C-alpha positions as CSV (number, residue, x, y, z in Angstrom):
1,X,-18.0,-29.0,-89.9
2,X,-18.2,-28.3,-86.3
3,X,-15.6,-31.0,-85.6
4,X,-13.5,-29.4,-88.3
5,X,-13.7,-26.0,-86.8
6,X,-12.9,-27.5,-83.4
7,X,-10.0,-29.4,-84.8
8,X,-8.8,-26.3,-86.6
9,X,-9.3,-24.3,-83.4
10,X,-7.1,-26.8,-81.5
11,X,-4.5,-26.7,-84.2
12,X,-4.4,-22.9,-84.1
13,X,-4.2,-22.9,-80.3
14,X,-1.3,-25.4,-80.4
15,X,0.8,-23.4,-82.9
16,X,0.0,-19.7,-82.6
17,X,1.1,-17.3,-85.3
18,X,3.9,-14.8,-84.6
19,X,1.6,-11.9,-84.4
20,X,-0.2,-13.5,-81.5
21,X,2.9,-13.9,-79.4
22,X,4.4,-10.4,-80.0
23,X,2.0,-8.4,-77.8
24,X,2.4,-10.9,-74.9
25,X,6.2,-10.6,-75.2
26,X,6.1,-6.9,-75.4
27,X,3.9,-6.7,-72.3
28,X,6.2,-9.1,-70.4
29,X,9.2,-7.0,-71.4
30,X,7.4,-3.8,-70.3
31,X,6.4,-5.3,-67.0
32,X,10.0,-6.5,-66.4
33,X,11.3,-3.0,-67.2
34,X,8.9,-1.4,-64.8
35,X,9.6,-3.9,-62.0
36,X,13.4,-3.6,-62.3
37,X,13.3,0.2,-62.5
38,X,11.1,0.3,-59.5
39,X,13.4,-2.0,-57.6
40,X,16.4,0.2,-58.3
41,X,14.6,3.4,-57.4
42,X,13.3,1.9,-54.2
43,X,16.8,0.7,-53.2
44,X,18.2,4.2,-54.0
45,X,15.5,5.9,-52.0
46,X,16.1,3.6,-49.0
47,X,19.8,4.1,-49.1
48,X,19.3,7.9,-49.3
49,X,17.2,7.7,-46.1
50,X,19.9,5.5,-44.5
51,X,22.6,8.1,-45.4
52,X,20.6,11.0,-44.1
53,X,19.9,9.2,-40.9
54,X,23.7,8.6,-40.6
55,X,24.3,12.3,-41.0
56,X,21.6,13.0,-38.4
57,X,23.5,10.8,-35.9
58,X,27.1,11.4,-36.8
59,X,27.8,14.5,-38.8
60,X,30.3,16.7,-36.9
61,X,28.2,19.9,-37.5
62,X,25.2,20.2,-35.2
63,X,23.4,22.3,-37.9
64,X,23.6,19.4,-40.3
65,X,22.5,16.9,-37.8
66,X,19.4,18.9,-36.9
67,X,18.6,19.6,-40.6
68,X,19.0,15.9,-41.4
69,X,16.5,15.0,-38.7
70,X,14.0,17.5,-40.0
71,X,14.3,16.0,-43.5
72,X,13.7,12.5,-42.2
73,X,10.6,13.6,-40.3
74,X,9.1,15.6,-43.2
75,X,5.6,14.6,-44.3
76,X,6.7,14.6,-47.9
77,X,9.0,11.6,-47.3
78,X,11.4,10.6,-50.0
79,X,10.7,13.8,-52.0
80,X,11.9,15.9,-49.0
81,X,15.0,13.7,-48.7
82,X,15.8,14.2,-52.4
83,X,15.4,17.9,-52.1
84,X,17.6,17.9,-49.0
85,X,20.4,16.1,-50.9
86,X,20.1,18.3,-54.0
87,X,22.6,21.1,-54.7
88,X,21.6,24.2,-52.8
89,X,19.2,22.1,-50.7
90,X,19.0,21.5,-47.0
91,X,22.4,19.8,-46.7
92,X,24.3,22.7,-48.4
93,X,22.4,25.3,-46.4
94,X,23.1,23.6,-43.1
95,X,26.8,23.4,-44.0
96,X,26.9,27.2,-44.6
97,X,25.2,27.8,-41.3
98,X,27.8,25.6,-39.6
99,X,30.6,27.9,-40.8
100,X,29.1,30.9,-39.0
101,X,31.4,32.2,-36.3
102,X,29.0,31.4,-33.5
103,X,28.5,27.9,-34.7
104,X,32.3,27.4,-35.1
105,X,32.9,28.7,-31.6
106,X,30.4,26.3,-30.1
107,X,31.8,23.4,-32.0
108,X,35.3,24.2,-30.8
109,X,34.2,24.4,-27.2
110,X,32.3,21.1,-27.4
111,X,35.5,19.5,-28.8
112,X,37.6,20.9,-26.0
113,X,35.1,19.4,-23.5
114,X,35.4,16.0,-25.2
115,X,39.2,15.9,-25.3
116,X,40.4,17.6,-22.1
117,X,39.8,15.3,-19.1
118,X,39.0,17.0,-15.8
119,X,41.8,15.0,-14.1
120,X,44.4,16.6,-16.4
121,X,43.0,19.9,-17.5
122,X,40.5,21.0,-14.8
123,X,40.8,24.8,-15.5
124,X,40.3,24.3,-19.3
125,X,37.4,21.9,-18.7
126,X,35.7,24.1,-16.2
127,X,36.1,27.2,-18.4
128,X,34.9,25.4,-21.5
129,X,31.8,24.0,-19.8
130,X,31.0,27.5,-18.4
131,X,31.4,29.1,-21.9
132,X,29.2,26.5,-23.5
133,X,26.4,27.5,-21.2
134,X,27.1,31.2,-21.7
135,X,26.3,33.8,-24.3
136,X,27.7,34.1,-27.8
137,X,30.1,36.8,-26.6
138,X,31.3,34.6,-23.8
139,X,31.9,31.7,-26.2
140,X,33.8,34.0,-28.5
141,X,36.0,35.2,-25.6
142,X,36.8,31.6,-24.6
143,X,37.9,30.8,-28.1
144,X,39.9,33.9,-28.6
145,X,41.7,34.1,-25.2
146,X,40.0,32.1,-22.5
147,X,41.2,28.7,-23.7
148,X,44.9,29.7,-23.8
149,X,44.6,31.4,-20.4
150,X,43.0,28.3,-18.9
151,X,45.8,26.1,-20.4
152,X,48.4,28.3,-18.7
153,X,46.6,28.0,-15.3
154,X,46.6,24.2,-15.7
155,X,50.3,24.1,-16.6
156,X,51.1,26.3,-13.6
157,X,49.2,23.9,-11.3
158,X,50.9,20.8,-12.7
159,X,54.3,22.4,-12.3
160,X,53.6,23.0,-8.6
161,X,52.2,19.6,-8.0
162,X,54.9,16.9,-7.5
163,X,52.4,14.2,-8.4
164,X,52.1,15.7,-11.9
165,X,55.8,15.9,-12.5
166,X,56.1,12.9,-14.8
167,X,59.4,11.7,-16.1
168,X,59.1,11.2,-19.8
169,X,61.0,8.0,-20.7
170,X,62.8,7.5,-24.0
171,X,60.2,4.8,-24.9
172,X,57.3,7.3,-24.5
173,X,59.1,9.9,-26.5
174,X,59.8,7.4,-29.3
175,X,56.2,6.4,-29.3
176,X,55.2,10.1,-30.0
177,X,57.8,10.1,-32.8
178,X,56.2,7.0,-34.3
179,X,52.8,8.9,-34.2
180,X,54.4,11.9,-35.9
181,X,55.6,9.7,-38.7
182,X,53.2,6.8,-39.1
183,X,49.8,7.6,-37.5
184,X,47.0,7.1,-40.1
185,X,45.4,10.4,-38.9
186,X,46.8,13.6,-40.3
187,X,45.8,15.7,-37.2
188,X,47.4,13.2,-34.8
189,X,50.6,13.4,-36.8
190,X,50.5,17.2,-36.6
191,X,49.9,17.1,-32.9
192,X,52.8,14.7,-32.4
193,X,55.1,16.8,-34.6
194,X,54.2,19.8,-32.5
195,X,55.1,18.0,-29.3
196,X,58.5,17.2,-30.7
197,X,59.2,20.5,-32.5
198,X,62.5,22.3,-32.0
199,X,62.6,23.8,-28.5
200,X,59.8,21.5,-27.2
201,X,60.2,20.1,-23.7
202,X,58.9,17.2,-21.7
203,X,55.8,19.3,-20.9
204,X,54.9,19.3,-24.6
205,X,55.2,15.6,-24.8
206,X,53.1,15.2,-21.6
207,X,50.4,17.5,-23.0
208,X,50.3,15.4,-26.2
209,X,49.4,12.4,-24.0
210,X,47.2,14.5,-21.8
211,X,44.9,16.0,-24.5
212,X,46.7,16.7,-27.8
213,X,46.5,13.1,-28.9
214,X,42.8,12.9,-28.2
215,X,42.2,16.2,-29.9
216,X,43.9,15.1,-33.0
217,X,41.9,11.9,-33.0
218,X,38.6,13.7,-32.8
219,X,39.7,16.1,-35.6
220,X,40.6,13.2,-37.8
221,X,37.3,11.5,-37.2
222,X,35.4,14.7,-37.9
223,X,37.4,15.3,-41.1
224,X,36.6,11.8,-42.3
225,X,32.9,12.1,-41.6
226,X,32.7,15.5,-43.2
227,X,34.5,14.3,-46.3
228,X,32.4,11.2,-46.9
229,X,29.2,13.1,-46.3
230,X,30.2,15.8,-48.9
231,X,31.1,13.1,-51.5
232,X,28.1,10.9,-50.8
233,X,25.5,13.6,-51.1
234,X,26.8,14.4,-54.6
235,X,26.8,10.7,-55.5
236,X,23.2,10.2,-54.4
237,X,21.9,13.2,-56.2
238,X,23.8,12.2,-59.3
239,X,22.4,8.6,-59.1
240,X,18.8,9.9,-59.0
241,X,19.5,12.1,-62.0
242,X,21.1,9.3,-64.0
243,X,18.3,6.8,-63.2
244,X,15.7,9.3,-64.3
245,X,17.6,9.9,-67.5
246,X,18.0,6.2,-68.2
247,X,14.3,5.6,-67.5
248,X,13.3,8.4,-70.0
249,X,15.7,7.0,-72.6
250,X,14.2,3.5,-72.2
251,X,10.7,4.8,-72.4
252,X,11.6,6.6,-75.6
253,X,12.3,3.2,-77.2
254,X,8.6,2.6,-77.4
255,X,7.4,3.6,-80.9
256,X,10.7,5.4,-81.7
257,X,11.0,6.2,-85.4
258,X,14.8,5.5,-85.3
259,X,14.9,2.4,-83.1
260,X,18.6,1.8,-83.5
261,X,19.4,5.3,-82.3
262,X,17.0,5.2,-79.4
263,X,18.4,1.8,-78.3
264,X,21.9,3.2,-78.4
265,X,20.9,6.2,-76.3
266,X,19.2,3.9,-73.8
267,X,22.2,1.7,-73.5
268,X,24.4,4.7,-73.0
269,X,22.2,6.1,-70.3
270,X,22.1,2.8,-68.4
271,X,25.9,2.4,-68.8
272,X,26.3,5.9,-67.2
273,X,24.3,4.6,-64.2
274,X,26.5,1.5,-64.0
275,X,29.8,3.4,-64.3
276,X,28.7,5.8,-61.6
277,X,27.7,3.0,-59.2
278,X,31.0,1.2,-59.9
279,X,33.0,4.3,-59.1
280,X,31.0,4.8,-55.9
281,X,31.6,1.3,-54.7
282,X,35.3,1.6,-55.4
283,X,35.4,4.8,-53.4
284,X,33.6,3.3,-50.4
285,X,35.9,0.2,-50.4
286,X,38.8,2.7,-50.0
287,X,36.9,4.4,-47.2
288,X,36.3,1.0,-45.6
289,X,40.0,0.2,-45.7
290,X,40.9,3.6,-44.2
291,X,38.4,3.2,-41.3
292,X,39.7,-0.4,-40.7
293,X,43.3,1.0,-40.4
294,X,42.1,3.6,-37.9
295,X,40.1,1.1,-35.9
296,X,43.1,-1.2,-35.6
297,X,45.4,1.7,-34.8
298,X,43.2,2.9,-31.9
299,X,42.7,-0.7,-30.7
300,X,46.5,-0.9,-30.3
301,X,46.6,2.4,-28.5
302,X,43.8,1.4,-26.2
303,X,45.8,-1.8,-25.3
304,X,49.0,0.2,-24.7
305,X,47.1,2.6,-22.5
306,X,45.6,-0.3,-20.5
307,X,49.1,-1.8,-20.1
308,X,50.5,1.5,-18.8
309,X,47.5,2.8,-16.9
310,X,49.3,4.4,-14.0
311,X,51.6,6.7,-15.9
312,X,51.5,9.2,-18.7
313,X,49.2,7.0,-20.7
314,X,46.2,7.2,-18.4
315,X,44.5,10.2,-20.1
316,X,44.5,8.6,-23.5
317,X,42.9,5.3,-22.4
318,X,39.2,6.4,-22.6
319,X,39.5,8.4,-25.8
320,X,41.3,5.5,-27.4
321,X,38.5,3.1,-26.6
322,X,35.9,5.6,-27.9
323,X,37.8,6.2,-31.1
324,X,38.3,2.5,-31.7
325,X,34.5,2.0,-31.5
326,X,33.8,5.0,-33.6
327,X,36.1,3.8,-36.4
328,X,34.8,0.3,-36.2
329,X,31.3,1.8,-36.8
330,X,32.7,3.8,-39.8
331,X,34.2,0.6,-41.2
332,X,30.8,-1.1,-41.1
333,X,29.1,2.0,-42.5
334,X,31.5,2.0,-45.4
335,X,30.9,-1.7,-46.0
336,X,27.1,-1.2,-46.0
337,X,27.4,1.7,-48.5
338,X,29.7,-0.3,-50.8
339,X,27.2,-3.1,-50.8
340,X,24.4,-0.8,-51.8
341,X,26.5,0.6,-54.7
342,X,27.5,-2.9,-55.8
343,X,23.8,-3.8,-56.0
344,X,23.0,-0.6,-57.9
345,X,25.7,-1.5,-60.4
346,X,24.2,-4.9,-60.9
347,X,20.7,-3.4,-61.4
348,X,22.1,-0.8,-63.9
349,X,23.8,-3.6,-65.9
350,X,20.4,-5.4,-66.0
351,X,18.9,-2.2,-67.4
352,X,21.7,-1.9,-70.0
353,X,21.2,-5.6,-71.1
354,X,17.4,-5.1,-71.1
355,X,17.4,-2.3,-73.7
356,X,19.8,-4.2,-75.9
357,X,16.9,-6.4,-76.9
């Protein structure tokens, strides 16, 4: 009898009834769900930190850069990052502060310092550096009248100095025309069009090469960085919300009275995550292409400036090299972001397939 029991026991062990397997499968499925959800949430949190760090280093507004650093250093970690990205959070508040007159004036002065070389615009550069160290009233005065007055002093000095009386060749003017029509940057096109406007002279073309081109380049880079930050903050906040909704819908499957309805809602929730991630990847691929075009454009300009270093091109050489590097960095940044969203799409599809059963 003992042998029979043992034999029976072996037989039962070899071919287990369906009810014996079901809990194991359910546990395995639950564990898989938890692991995959945790993986997606971890990846999203890490990319959110990466994005906020990017803003801390590169956002055009000093207020946003400072606020981003504060969020990164907060003791509450990822929770603080999520709140900073949320509507009405730290990012939005910092942007509002950046629009204040005092902040706008300071940003303008800093841009002037970056784009007006001392060798070409000594009066403007000196006045800007002095204003940057001055009071809010002094900065406002520079923006309102001081900048234009310093420009006039520089023009007068160049007109009196034979060494600065550059003869603008037809080739150089044609190159400005090509910038006005074909440059990938809107602000560079505007600056070039201004240099060639009706009634413009060789002085206007010379000033385009002297600082107008560089200024347009900086404005285009700032506009790009501002735009991608605004869009990506919304994307990340939305991703967090959609993941939470999908997780709740999947959890509701357990013990649901209407399993078919609960499953359909869970599939729909995960599909929303996947669709959002797919759209985000597509947007970042477009930004990657735009940054690539700018990097190649500024590389060509840097080469042209190097080949014509002794003439009117000399003042654009350094800004061109800086812009080339900046846009190459933006190209890589966009590629990294697109890779994250592609991975998020794959994980969301896994979730959608998982709840289909």
